[in-house]
C-alpha positions as CSV (number, residue, x, y, z in Angstrom):
1,M,5.7,-7.8,-8.3
2,R,4.1,-10.8,-6.7
3,I,3.8,-11.8,-3.1
4,T,5.7,-15.1,-2.9
5,K,5.5,-15.7,0.8
6,H,2.7,-14.7,3.2
7,P,2.4,-15.5,7.0
8,V,-1.4,-16.4,6.7
9,L,-2.3,-17.1,3.1
10,D,-1.2,-20.1,1.1
11,V,0.7,-19.0,-2.0
12,Q,-0.3,-21.3,-4.9
13,E,1.4,-21.3,-8.3
14,G,-1.1,-20.7,-11.1
15,R,-0.8,-21.4,-14.8
16,E,1.2,-18.7,-16.5
17,V,-0.2,-17.2,-19.7
18,S,1.4,-14.7,-22.2
19,F,-0.2,-11.4,-23.2
20,T,0.8,-8.1,-24.6
21,F,0.3,-4.5,-23.3
22,D,0.9,-1.8,-25.9
23,G,2.8,-4.4,-27.9
24,R,5.1,-5.4,-25.0
25,P,5.1,-9.1,-24.2
26,L,4.2,-9.9,-20.6
27,V,3.3,-12.8,-18.4
28,G,0.4,-13.2,-15.9
29,K,-1.6,-15.8,-14.1
30,E,-4.5,-17.4,-16.0
31,G,-7.9,-16.2,-14.7
32,E,-6.6,-13.4,-12.5
33,M,-8.0,-10.0,-13.2
34,V,-6.3,-8.1,-15.9
35,S,-5.7,-5.2,-13.6
36,S,-3.8,-7.4,-11.2
37,A,-1.7,-8.8,-14.0
38,L,-0.8,-5.3,-15.1
39,L,0.1,-4.1,-11.6
40,A,2.2,-7.2,-11.0
41,N,4.2,-6.2,-14.1
42,G,4.6,-2.6,-12.7
43,I,2.0,-1.0,-14.9
44,R,-0.1,1.6,-13.1
45,T,-1.5,3.7,-16.0
46,F,-4.4,2.0,-17.7
47,S,-5.8,4.9,-19.7
48,V,-5.3,8.5,-20.7
49,H,-8.2,10.9,-20.2
50,S,-9.3,13.3,-22.9
51,V,-9.2,16.1,-20.5
52,G,-5.6,17.3,-20.0
53,D,-4.2,13.9,-21.1
54,A,-4.5,12.8,-17.4
55,P,-3.3,9.3,-16.6
56,Q,-5.9,7.0,-15.1
57,G,-5.3,3.9,-12.9
58,L,-7.1,1.4,-10.6
59,F,-9.3,2.8,-7.8
60,C,-12.0,0.4,-6.6
61,A,-11.0,-3.0,-8.1
62,N,-14.7,-3.9,-7.7
63,G,-16.3,-2.9,-11.0
64,Q,-18.0,0.1,-9.5
65,C,-16.0,2.8,-11.3
66,A,-14.4,2.9,-14.7
67,Q,-10.9,4.1,-13.8
68,C,-9.2,0.8,-14.9
69,T,-10.7,0.7,-18.4
70,V,-8.3,-0.7,-21.1
71,I,-8.7,-1.9,-24.6
72,I,-8.6,-5.7,-24.9
73,D,-8.7,-7.2,-28.3
74,G,-10.1,-4.0,-29.7
75,L,-12.9,-3.5,-27.1
76,P,-13.0,-1.2,-24.0
77,V,-13.4,-3.3,-20.8
78,K,-13.0,-2.8,-17.1
79,S,-9.7,-4.6,-16.3
80,C,-10.6,-5.2,-12.6
81,I,-13.4,-7.6,-13.5
82,T,-12.0,-9.1,-16.7
83,P,-10.1,-12.4,-16.3
84,L,-6.7,-12.8,-18.0
85,R,-6.5,-15.4,-20.7
86,E,-3.7,-16.5,-23.1
87,G,-2.9,-14.2,-26.0
88,M,-4.8,-11.2,-24.9
89,E,-3.8,-8.0,-26.8
90,I,-4.2,-5.2,-24.2
91,R,-3.7,-1.5,-25.0
92,T,-3.8,1.7,-23.0
93,L,-7.1,3.5,-23.6
94,I,-6.3,6.8,-25.2
95,H,-9.2,9.3,-24.7
96,H,-12.3,7.6,-26.1
97,P,-12.5,4.1,-27.6
98,E,-13.1,3.7,-31.3
99,L,-16.2,1.8,-32.4
100,P,-15.1,-1.4,-34.1
101,A,-15.4,-1.5,-37.9
102,D,-18.1,-4.2,-37.9
103,D,-21.3,-3.9,-39.8
104,E,-22.1,-7.6,-39.9
105,P,-25.6,-8.6,-38.7
106,R,-25.6,-10.2,-35.3
107,P,-28.0,-12.8,-34.0
108,S,-30.4,-12.1,-31.1
109,Y,-31.8,-14.6,-28.7
110,A,-34.7,-14.5,-26.2
111,P,-33.3,-14.7,-22.6
112,E,-33.6,-17.8,-20.6
113,E,-36.4,-17.6,-18.0
114,L,-35.8,-18.9,-14.5
115,S,-37.8,-18.5,-11.3
116,C,-37.6,-18.7,-7.6
117,Q,-39.5,-17.6,-4.5
118,V,-36.7,-15.3,-3.2
119,L,-33.9,-13.8,-5.3
120,I,-30.9,-12.6,-3.2
121,V,-28.5,-10.1,-4.8
122,G,-25.1,-10.4,-3.2
123,A,-23.4,-13.4,-1.7
124,G,-21.4,-11.7,1.1
125,P,-22.0,-12.7,4.8
126,S,-25.5,-11.3,5.0
127,G,-26.6,-12.6,1.6
128,I,-25.4,-16.2,2.4
129,T,-27.0,-16.3,5.8
130,S,-30.3,-15.0,4.4
131,A,-30.2,-17.7,1.8
132,I,-29.5,-20.5,4.3
133,E,-32.2,-19.3,6.7
134,L,-34.8,-19.2,3.9
135,A,-33.7,-22.5,2.5
136,D,-34.1,-24.2,5.9
137,L,-37.6,-22.7,6.0
138,G,-38.4,-24.5,2.7
139,F,-38.1,-21.6,0.2
140,S,-36.5,-21.8,-3.2
141,V,-33.7,-19.3,-3.4
142,I,-31.5,-18.0,-6.2
143,L,-28.3,-16.4,-4.8
144,V,-26.4,-14.2,-7.3
145,D,-23.0,-12.7,-7.0
146,D,-20.7,-11.0,-9.6
147,K,-17.6,-12.7,-8.2
148,D,-16.4,-16.2,-8.8
149,H,-16.4,-17.1,-5.1
150,L,-19.0,-16.5,-2.3
151,G,-18.1,-14.5,0.7
152,G,-18.0,-10.9,-0.5
153,K,-15.4,-8.9,1.4
154,L,-14.7,-11.9,3.7
155,V,-12.4,-13.3,1.0
156,L,-10.1,-10.3,1.5
157,Q,-10.0,-10.5,5.4
158,T,-7.0,-12.4,6.6
159,H,-7.3,-11.3,10.2
160,K,-9.2,-12.9,13.0
161,F,-12.8,-11.6,13.6
162,F,-14.1,-10.1,16.7
163,G,-17.6,-10.8,18.0
164,S,-19.1,-14.0,19.4
165,M,-17.7,-17.5,18.7
166,A,-21.1,-19.0,19.0
167,D,-22.8,-16.5,16.6
168,C,-20.3,-15.3,14.1
169,Y,-17.1,-17.4,14.2
170,A,-15.1,-14.9,16.3
171,G,-11.5,-15.8,16.4
172,T,-11.6,-17.2,12.9
173,R,-10.1,-15.4,9.9
174,G,-12.4,-13.9,7.4
175,T,-11.0,-16.0,4.6
176,D,-11.9,-19.1,6.5
177,I,-15.4,-17.8,7.4
178,A,-16.1,-17.3,3.7
179,K,-15.3,-21.0,3.0
180,I,-17.5,-22.2,5.9
181,L,-20.4,-20.1,4.7
182,E,-20.0,-21.2,1.1
183,K,-19.9,-24.8,2.1
184,E,-23.1,-24.3,4.2
185,A,-24.9,-22.6,1.3
186,R,-23.9,-25.2,-1.3
187,S,-25.2,-28.0,1.0
188,R,-28.8,-26.7,0.6
189,E,-30.5,-28.3,-2.4
190,N,-33.0,-25.4,-2.7
191,I,-30.3,-22.7,-3.1
192,T,-29.3,-22.1,-6.7
193,I,-26.0,-20.3,-6.7
194,M,-25.0,-18.1,-9.7
195,T,-21.5,-16.7,-9.5
196,S,-19.8,-14.5,-12.0
197,S,-23.2,-13.1,-12.7
198,T,-24.2,-9.5,-12.6
199,V,-27.7,-8.2,-11.8
200,V,-28.1,-5.3,-14.2
201,G,-31.6,-4.2,-13.4
202,I,-34.7,-5.0,-11.2
203,Y,-38.0,-4.5,-13.1
204,S,-41.5,-3.8,-12.0
205,D,-42.9,-7.1,-13.2
206,R,-40.9,-8.9,-10.6
207,K,-38.1,-9.9,-12.8
208,A,-34.3,-9.3,-12.7
209,G,-32.0,-9.0,-15.6
210,I,-28.8,-10.9,-15.0
211,Y,-25.7,-11.0,-17.3
212,Q,-23.5,-14.0,-16.9
213,D,-20.3,-12.5,-18.2
214,R,-18.2,-15.6,-18.8
215,L,-21.0,-17.4,-20.6
216,E,-21.9,-14.2,-22.4
217,K,-25.5,-15.0,-21.5
218,Y,-28.4,-12.8,-20.5
219,I,-31.2,-14.3,-18.5
220,H,-34.4,-13.2,-16.6
221,V,-35.2,-14.4,-13.1
222,S,-38.8,-14.1,-11.8
223,F,-39.2,-13.9,-8.1
224,D,-41.8,-13.4,-5.4
225,G,-39.5,-11.6,-2.9
226,L,-36.2,-9.8,-3.3
227,I,-33.4,-9.3,-0.8
228,I,-30.6,-6.8,-1.5
229,A,-27.3,-7.7,0.0
230,T,-25.0,-5.8,-2.4
231,G,-22.8,-4.4,0.3
232,A,-21.2,-0.9,-0.1
233,R,-18.9,1.0,-2.1
234,E,-15.9,3.1,-0.9
235,R,-16.2,6.8,-0.4
236,S,-13.6,9.0,-2.2
237,L,-12.1,12.3,-1.0
238,I,-11.5,15.6,-2.7
239,F,-7.8,16.6,-2.7
240,P,-5.3,17.6,-5.3
241,G,-3.9,14.5,-6.9
242,N,-6.8,12.3,-5.9
243,D,-7.0,11.0,-9.5
244,L,-3.4,9.9,-9.8
245,P,-2.6,6.2,-10.4
246,G,-1.6,4.9,-7.0
247,V,-4.6,6.4,-5.1
248,F,-6.6,3.3,-4.2
249,G,-9.7,2.6,-2.2
250,A,-8.6,0.5,0.8
251,G,-10.8,-2.4,-0.5
252,A,-8.9,-2.3,-3.8
253,F,-5.6,-2.6,-1.9
254,Q,-6.9,-5.6,0.1
255,T,-8.1,-7.2,-3.2
256,L,-4.7,-6.9,-4.7
257,V,-2.6,-8.1,-1.7
258,N,-4.9,-10.7,-0.1
259,R,-6.9,-12.1,-3.0
260,D,-4.5,-11.8,-5.9
261,L,-1.2,-11.8,-4.0
262,V,0.1,-8.8,-5.9
263,K,2.6,-6.6,-4.2
264,S,1.0,-3.4,-5.5
265,S,3.1,-1.0,-3.5
266,E,6.3,-0.4,-1.6
267,R,5.3,2.6,0.6
268,V,1.8,3.5,1.5
269,L,0.0,6.3,3.4
270,I,-3.4,5.5,4.7
271,I,-6.2,8.1,5.1
272,G,-8.7,7.1,7.8
273,C,-8.3,5.5,11.2
274,G,-11.5,3.4,11.3
275,N,-11.3,-0.3,11.3
276,V,-10.8,-0.5,7.6
277,G,-7.8,1.8,7.6
278,L,-6.2,0.1,10.6
279,I,-6.7,-3.4,9.2
280,G,-5.5,-2.2,5.8
281,A,-2.2,-1.1,7.5
282,Y,-1.9,-4.5,9.1
283,H,-2.5,-6.3,5.8
284,A,0.2,-4.1,4.2
285,L,2.7,-5.0,6.8
286,Q,2.0,-8.7,6.4
287,A,2.5,-8.4,2.7
288,G,5.9,-6.8,3.2
289,I,4.8,-3.3,2.3
290,N,6.0,-0.3,4.3
291,V,3.3,1.9,5.9
292,V,4.6,5.4,6.6
293,G,1.5,6.3,8.7
294,L,-2.2,6.7,9.1
295,V,-3.9,10.1,9.0
296,D,-7.3,11.2,10.3
297,I,-8.9,14.6,10.8
298,A,-10.7,13.3,13.9
299,P,-9.3,13.8,17.4
300,E,-9.2,10.1,18.2
301,V,-9.1,6.8,16.5
302,T,-12.6,5.7,15.4
303,G,-11.8,2.0,15.0
304,Y,-11.1,-0.5,17.7
305,K,-8.4,0.6,20.1
306,V,-6.8,-2.9,20.0
307,H,-6.4,-2.5,16.2
308,A,-4.8,0.9,16.7
309,D,-2.5,-0.4,19.5
310,K,-1.4,-3.3,17.4
311,I,-0.4,-1.0,14.5
312,K,1.4,1.5,16.7
313,R,3.6,-1.1,18.4
314,M,4.5,-2.5,15.1
315,G,6.1,0.8,14.2
316,V,3.4,2.8,12.3
317,P,2.6,6.3,13.5
318,I,-1.0,7.6,13.6
319,Y,-1.5,11.3,12.9
320,L,-4.8,12.5,14.5
321,R,-6.2,16.0,13.9
322,H,-4.3,15.9,10.5
323,T,-5.6,16.2,7.0
324,L,-4.2,15.3,3.6
325,I,-3.3,18.5,1.8
326,G,-2.5,16.8,-1.5
327,V,-0.7,14.1,-3.5
328,Q,2.0,14.9,-6.0
329,G,3.8,13.1,-8.7
330,E,4.5,12.9,-12.4
331,G,1.8,10.7,-13.8
332,K,1.7,8.6,-10.6
333,V,1.8,9.0,-6.9
334,E,5.3,9.9,-5.6
335,R,4.7,12.1,-2.6
336,A,1.9,13.0,-0.2
337,T,1.6,16.0,2.1
338,I,-0.3,16.2,5.4
339,A,-0.8,18.9,7.9
340,Q,-2.4,19.5,11.3
341,V,-5.8,21.2,11.4
342,D,-7.1,24.0,13.6
343,E,-10.3,24.0,15.6
344,N,-12.2,24.9,12.4
345,W,-10.7,21.9,10.5
346,N,-8.5,24.2,8.4
347,P,-5.0,22.9,7.6
348,L,-2.1,24.6,9.4
349,V,0.3,24.8,6.5
350,E,3.3,25.5,8.7
351,T,2.9,22.0,10.2
352,A,3.0,20.3,6.8
353,K,5.0,17.1,6.3
354,T,5.7,15.4,2.9
355,F,6.3,11.7,2.7
356,A,7.8,9.7,-0.2
357,V,5.1,7.2,-1.1
358,D,3.9,5.3,-4.1
359,T,0.4,4.6,-2.9
360,V,-2.3,6.5,-0.9
361,L,-5.1,4.4,0.5
362,I,-8.5,6.0,1.0
363,A,-10.3,4.5,4.0
364,V,-12.8,7.1,4.9
365,G,-16.0,5.1,5.0
366,L,-18.5,3.4,2.8
367,S,-21.7,4.2,1.0
368,S,-24.5,1.6,0.9
369,A,-25.0,0.2,-2.6
370,D,-28.8,-0.1,-2.2
371,E,-30.0,1.1,-5.6
372,F,-31.8,-2.2,-6.3
373,Y,-33.7,-1.7,-3.0
374,R,-35.1,1.5,-4.3
375,S,-36.1,-0.2,-7.5
376,G,-38.0,-2.8,-5.5
377,I,-39.8,-0.1,-3.4
378,E,-40.8,1.6,-6.7
379,G,-41.9,-1.8,-8.1
380,G,-44.2,-2.3,-5.1
381,F,-43.2,-5.9,-4.3
382,P,-41.7,-7.4,-1.2
383,V,-38.1,-6.2,-0.9
384,L,-35.7,-6.1,2.1
385,K,-32.0,-5.1,2.4
386,T,-29.3,-6.5,4.7
387,G,-25.7,-6.1,5.5
388,D,-23.9,-3.0,4.4
389,A,-26.6,-2.3,1.8
390,D,-28.8,-1.5,4.8
391,E,-26.3,-0.2,7.5
392,I,-22.6,0.0,7.4
393,A,-21.3,-2.3,10.2
394,E,-19.0,-5.2,11.0
395,A,-19.3,-8.5,9.0
396,S,-20.0,-10.2,12.4
397,S,-23.3,-8.3,12.7
398,A,-24.1,-8.9,9.0
399,M,-24.1,-12.6,9.5
400,I,-26.8,-12.6,12.1
401,G,-28.5,-9.7,10.3
402,G,-28.9,-11.9,7.3
403,R,-30.6,-14.5,9.3
404,I,-33.0,-12.0,10.7
405,I,-33.9,-10.6,7.2
406,G,-34.3,-14.1,5.9
407,R,-37.0,-14.7,8.4
408,E,-38.6,-11.3,7.8
409,M,-38.8,-12.1,4.1
410,A,-40.4,-15.5,4.9
411,A,-43.0,-13.8,6.9
412,L,-43.7,-11.3,4.2
413,L,-44.3,-14.2,1.8
414,G,-46.8,-15.8,4.1
415,S,-44.8,-18.1,6.3
416,N,-45.8,-18.3,10.0
417,V,-42.3,-17.5,11.4
418,T,-41.0,-14.9,13.7
419,V,-37.6,-13.5,14.6
420,P,-36.3,-14.7,18.0
421,E,-35.9,-11.6,20.2
422,E,-32.4,-12.6,21.2
423,W,-31.3,-12.5,17.6
424,S,-32.1,-8.8,17.4
425,K,-30.4,-8.1,20.7
426,K,-27.3,-10.0,19.5
427,Q,-27.2,-8.0,16.3
428,Q,-27.4,-4.7,18.1
429,I,-24.5,-5.7,20.3
430,L,-22.4,-7.0,17.4
431,K,-22.7,-3.7,15.5
432,S,-22.1,-1.5,18.5
433,H,-19.5,1.2,18.3
434,P,-16.6,1.0,20.8
435,G,-17.8,1.7,24.3
436,E,-15.8,3.1,27.3
437,T,-12.1,2.8,27.7
438,F,-10.6,1.9,31.0
439,E,-7.2,1.9,32.7
440,R,-5.9,-1.4,33.8
441,S,-3.0,-2.4,36.0
442,F,-1.0,-5.7,36.0
443,E,1.3,-7.2,38.4
444,M,3.5,-10.3,38.7
445,F,2.7,-12.8,41.4
446,G,3.4,-16.4,42.1
447,K,5.7,-18.7,40.0
448,G,3.3,-19.9,37.2
449,W,2.1,-18.4,34.0
450,K,-0.3,-15.5,33.9
451,P,-2.1,-13.9,31.0
452,M,-1.8,-10.1,30.6
453,I,-4.9,-9.0,28.9
454,H,-4.1,-5.6,27.2
455,C,-7.7,-5.0,26.2
456,Y,-8.9,-1.6,27.5
457,Q,-12.0,-0.7,25.4
458,E,-15.4,-2.2,25.4
459,I,-16.0,-3.9,22.1
460,P,-18.1,-7.0,21.2
461,C,-15.7,-9.9,21.6
462,N,-15.4,-13.1,23.6
463,P,-13.0,-15.7,22.0
464,C,-10.5,-15.7,25.0
465,T,-13.3,-16.5,27.4
466,T,-14.4,-19.4,25.3
467,V,-11.1,-21.2,24.6
468,C,-9.5,-21.2,28.1
469,P,-9.4,-24.9,29.2
470,Q,-9.3,-23.8,32.8
471,D,-12.3,-21.5,32.4
472,S,-10.1,-18.8,34.0
473,I,-11.0,-15.9,31.8
474,H,-14.4,-14.2,32.3
475,L,-16.1,-11.1,31.2
476,S,-16.3,-8.3,33.8
477,G,-20.1,-8.3,33.9
478,R,-20.4,-4.5,33.8
479,T,-22.8,-4.4,30.9
480,G,-23.9,-8.1,31.0
481,T,-23.0,-8.5,27.3
482,I,-19.9,-9.5,25.2
483,M,-19.0,-5.8,25.3
484,D,-17.5,-6.4,28.8
485,L,-13.7,-6.5,29.3
486,P,-12.2,-9.9,29.8
487,E,-10.5,-10.6,33.2
488,F,-8.2,-13.3,34.5
489,A,-9.2,-14.7,37.8
490,E,-7.8,-18.2,38.5
491,K,-5.4,-20.8,37.1
492,C,-3.2,-20.6,34.0
493,I,-1.4,-23.6,32.6
494,G,0.4,-21.6,29.9
495,C,-1.3,-23.3,26.9
496,G,-1.4,-20.1,25.0
497,F,-4.9,-20.6,23.5
498,C,-6.0,-17.2,24.6
499,V,-2.9,-15.6,23.0
500,L,-3.5,-17.4,19.7
501,I,-7.2,-16.7,19.3
502,C,-7.3,-13.0,20.4
503,P,-8.2,-11.0,17.2
504,G,-6.5,-7.9,18.6
505,L,-3.2,-9.7,19.5
506,A,-3.8,-8.1,22.9
507,I,-2.9,-11.0,25.2
508,T,0.5,-12.1,26.4
509,L,1.7,-14.7,28.9
510,T,4.4,-14.1,31.4
511,R,6.1,-15.8,34.3
512,R,9.2,-15.1,36.4
513,S,12.4,-16.5,35.0
514,K,14.7,-18.8,37.0
515,Q,17.3,-16.0,36.5
516,E,16.9,-13.2,39.0
517,G,15.5,-10.0,37.6
518,L,14.2,-11.6,34.3
519,A,10.9,-12.9,33.1
520,E,9.6,-15.1,30.3
521,L,7.1,-13.3,28.0
522,V,5.0,-15.0,25.3
523,V,3.7,-12.7,22.5
524,P,1.7,-13.5,19.3
525,H,3.4,-12.8,16.0
526,E,1.6,-13.0,12.6
527,F,4.6,-12.3,10.3
528,D,7.1,-14.4,8.5
529,H,10.3,-14.6,10.5
530,S,13.6,-16.5,11.0
531,F,14.1,-15.8,14.7
532,Q,16.6,-18.0,16.4
533,P,17.3,-18.4,20.2
534,G,19.5,-15.5,21.3
535,D,18.2,-13.0,18.7
536,K,17.4,-9.5,20.0
537,V,14.1,-7.9,19.3
538,R,12.7,-4.4,20.1
539,L,9.9,-4.5,22.8
540,R,6.9,-2.2,22.5
541,D,4.2,-1.2,25.0
542,V,0.5,-0.9,24.2
543,D,1.0,2.7,22.9
544,G,3.9,1.8,20.7
545,A,6.6,3.3,23.0
546,D,10.0,1.6,22.8
547,L,10.9,-0.5,25.9
548,G,14.3,-1.7,24.9
549,E,15.4,-5.2,23.9
550,G,14.2,-8.7,24.6
551,T,15.9,-11.9,23.8
552,V,14.3,-14.7,21.8
553,K,14.2,-18.0,23.7
554,A,11.9,-20.0,21.4
555,A,9.4,-19.6,18.6
556,R,6.7,-22.1,17.8
557,Y,4.1,-21.9,15.0
558,N,0.5,-22.9,15.4
559,K,-0.8,-24.2,12.1
560,Q,-4.5,-24.0,13.1
561,H,-4.4,-20.3,13.9
562,R,-1.5,-19.5,11.6
563,T,0.2,-17.6,14.4
564,S,3.6,-17.9,16.0
565,L,4.2,-17.7,19.7
566,L,7.5,-16.0,20.5
567,T,8.9,-16.7,23.9
568,L,11.2,-13.9,25.0
569,E,13.4,-13.2,28.0
570,V,12.8,-9.6,29.2
571,P,13.6,-7.6,32.3
572,L,11.1,-8.4,35.0
573,E,9.8,-4.8,35.2
574,L,8.8,-4.9,31.5
575,A,7.0,-8.3,31.7
576,T,3.6,-6.6,32.4
577,R,4.1,-3.7,30.0
578,A,5.5,-5.3,26.8
579,V,2.8,-6.3,24.4
580,G,4.6,-7.0,21.2
581,I,7.7,-6.4,19.1
582,L,8.7,-3.8,16.5
583,V,8.0,-5.0,13.0
584,Q,8.8,-2.1,10.8
585,D,12.0,0.0,10.8
586,E,11.3,3.5,12.2
587,E,13.3,5.0,9.4
588,V,10.5,4.1,7.0
589,T,8.1,6.6,8.6
590,R,10.3,9.7,8.5
591,P,9.0,12.6,6.3
592,L,11.1,14.3,3.6
593,A,13.3,17.2,4.6
594,E,11.0,19.8,3.0
595,A,7.2,19.8,2.7
596,D,5.6,20.2,-0.7
597,L,3.1,23.0,-0.4
598,A,1.5,22.9,-3.9
599,Y,-1.9,23.4,-2.2
600,L,-4.4,24.2,-4.9
601,P,-7.8,22.8,-3.6
602,D,-9.9,24.2,-6.5
603,N,-7.9,22.0,-8.8
604,A,-9.0,18.8,-6.9
605,I,-11.1,16.4,-9.0
606,V,-14.7,15.7,-7.9
607,C,-15.9,13.7,-10.9
608,R,-13.1,11.3,-11.9
609,C,-14.8,10.0,-15.0
610,E,-15.3,13.5,-16.6
611,R,-12.6,15.3,-14.6
612,V,-14.8,18.0,-13.2
613,T,-13.0,20.1,-10.6
614,V,-14.0,21.8,-7.4
615,G,-13.4,25.1,-9.0
616,E,-15.6,24.4,-12.0
617,L,-18.5,23.3,-9.7
618,K,-18.2,26.3,-7.4
619,G,-18.3,28.7,-10.4
620,F,-21.3,27.0,-11.9
621,I,-23.1,26.8,-8.6
622,R,-22.6,30.5,-7.9
623,E,-23.4,31.7,-11.4
624,N,-26.7,29.6,-11.7
625,E,-27.7,29.6,-8.0
626,V,-27.8,25.8,-8.0
627,T,-29.6,23.8,-5.3
628,D,-30.5,20.7,-7.4
629,I,-27.6,18.4,-7.9
630,N,-29.1,17.3,-11.2
631,Q,-28.4,20.8,-12.6
632,L,-24.7,20.1,-12.2
633,K,-24.8,17.4,-14.8
634,Q,-24.5,20.3,-17.3
635,T,-20.9,20.4,-16.2
636,R,-20.7,16.7,-17.1
637,L,-20.6,15.7,-13.4
638,A,-21.9,12.1,-12.9
639,M,-22.3,11.6,-16.6
640,G,-19.3,9.3,-17.0
641,A,-19.0,5.6,-17.1
642,C,-19.5,5.0,-13.3
643,G,-22.9,6.8,-13.3
644,G,-22.1,9.0,-10.4
645,K,-21.2,6.2,-7.9
646,T,-18.1,8.0,-6.7
647,C,-18.7,11.7,-7.2
648,L,-22.3,12.2,-6.0
649,D,-21.4,11.6,-2.3
650,L,-18.8,14.5,-2.6
651,V,-21.0,17.1,-4.2
652,P,-23.0,18.3,-1.1
653,R,-19.8,19.3,0.6
654,V,-18.8,21.5,-2.4
655,M,-22.2,23.1,-2.5
656,Q,-22.1,23.9,1.2
657,E,-18.7,25.6,0.7
658,V,-20.4,28.0,-1.7
659,G,-23.2,28.7,0.8
660,V,-25.9,26.4,-0.2
661,K,-27.7,25.1,3.0
662,R,-27.7,21.3,3.3
663,E,-31.5,21.2,3.7
664,E,-31.9,23.0,0.4
665,I,-29.8,20.6,-1.5
666,Q,-31.9,18.3,-3.8
667,A,-30.5,14.9,-4.4
668,A,-29.5,13.6,-7.8
669,T,-31.5,11.1,-9.9
670,H,-29.4,7.9,-10.3
671,R,-29.0,6.6,-13.8
672,P,-30.2,3.2,-14.8
673,L,-28.9,0.6,-15.6
674,T,-27.3,0.4,-12.2
675,V,-24.4,-1.7,-13.6
676,E,-23.3,-1.0,-17.2
677,V,-23.2,-4.0,-19.6
678,P,-22.2,-4.4,-23.3
679,M,-25.0,-4.0,-25.9
680,K,-24.4,-7.6,-27.0
681,A,-25.7,-8.6,-23.6
682,L,-29.1,-7.2,-24.1
683,A,-29.4,-8.9,-27.4
684,N,-28.1,-12.1,-25.6
685,Q,-25.6,-12.8,-28.4
686,G,-23.9,-15.4,-26.2
687,G,-27.0,-17.6,-26.6
688,G,-30.2,-18.3,-24.9
689,Q,-33.3,-20.5,-25.3
690,K,-33.2,-22.2,-28.6
């Protein structure tokens, strides 16, 4: 299914092309990823594994794993990074691909040689700002990214950003920030941008091997200094059914619904209550997808409270101190079971609930993709890392962090520059974890408009204080930084700018109505709607509790912020408590009548590529007294197509369950090349220097 209408994104019609899947004629959009075209046509199984004939589907949508491999025109390829073209013959990969019957001699060409002073790998927010900073200092830069657009994960972020308006475009949507940064980078003549280009290796002679997939061209880039801005990859989880088609990384889900406008799901359960999970729930609702709940084993939400509040009042429950017992289904996700945990984090099976879902989103954190940084250290040349490749944090801090790393690299290469002290201070604030949470009280007074700022937790954010034309919203001053809570002190003219720009949708406007006992309430709304005056809506407080009904008086859409302002008439006593309206029917979130207790943890898959289970690893570890993860490769762990990118983060937990002390565990050796490429790339059969 396709998303044909979206409250934030422009839905553009692309050129349709025909292709076949297992002989069945289908239609997709030219240039979209094959995986997206398949999912849009309702296809979730892309391959069948040789172990147990297990179905395999999309997981990362970022080329990091190999779960989406299919056969296209006779060759195995990752469908999530292969653009669709007219006439493709696509087949399910059954077990192992066959070598093509081809013994014709093929040409080989020497790679093209390029050079620059600084090579930057990764064109997300930190990579772009590093490039801009270096370019403005006079350095020649080559900026490489494997996607066809710059911006990294920004191109998936349809929500407004927190942070500082002056330093990181706070109050602006991530998709718009990506366009701003790309325009800035392309305006510098000494930045060479290489998109749809994959760095496959960093070598000790200060060269990088780069494969330009669409040109089928392999090149070498010589450099003096190297900056790694390759971001991060999503962590997986061990649970029964974690390999079923329909278990996605949260980033993969955002790629499908926000980049490719594919309605990949009807009902989702989200594991993880950090910002990624909370934002993923919001994006699902905007795409018209039901969210049955969010689950986290932690006792409290780890993301921003305003994100969680927003989700709860829209009708999505959050289950804290709960864990995912397992996912069930015949060849695909059909049900998911959760349960409370005790003080030792063990599931209390008697509390189990099973939900009918077709998708489970894993949003339990990220692992830095910094392998190239280690290659640089081993090579002994100037190398720095930035953004999530250095430390997992918000994109707002990555932007200023990139500028800092740009200057640090310039200094390493002999430039007489320093990093302004205030930059480092700002970066530390922008990547701060949520601070203290405070109670706030609100009251009605006077006849005019008054903003109700339902922002209770210290987070780095200041847009509302910047846009007020009356300069009537100020930070409290408790910490002296943008972590302080905003407060209203003076005059409000009811312009609604603060309501429109607030990333957490946490500000409303209210005033007494002319009718006794009633008030007017203005709330932000970022969903498609057809509200008319007189329509009834369900009011919700900051914690998602039902407050009864309000009546729509007017709705106006702000094109700049792509946000509607709904003016509601509500009982006077609710004017200071109502924060938003119910978006999702509560019936959606009800569990099934009976819980599915097929709880077999030893059957959970650790290595998805080779289908190595928890039980197999435990037995091997006990039998061989294993402390070195490399020994586990004898079970085929980490020997599959992804090179251990997904499973190696999970293995220490399994080893500890068998009794191996964490300090005794020896890390695995990562396999080169960091990114797999076809053999024809190394022979440069697409062409090179003539």
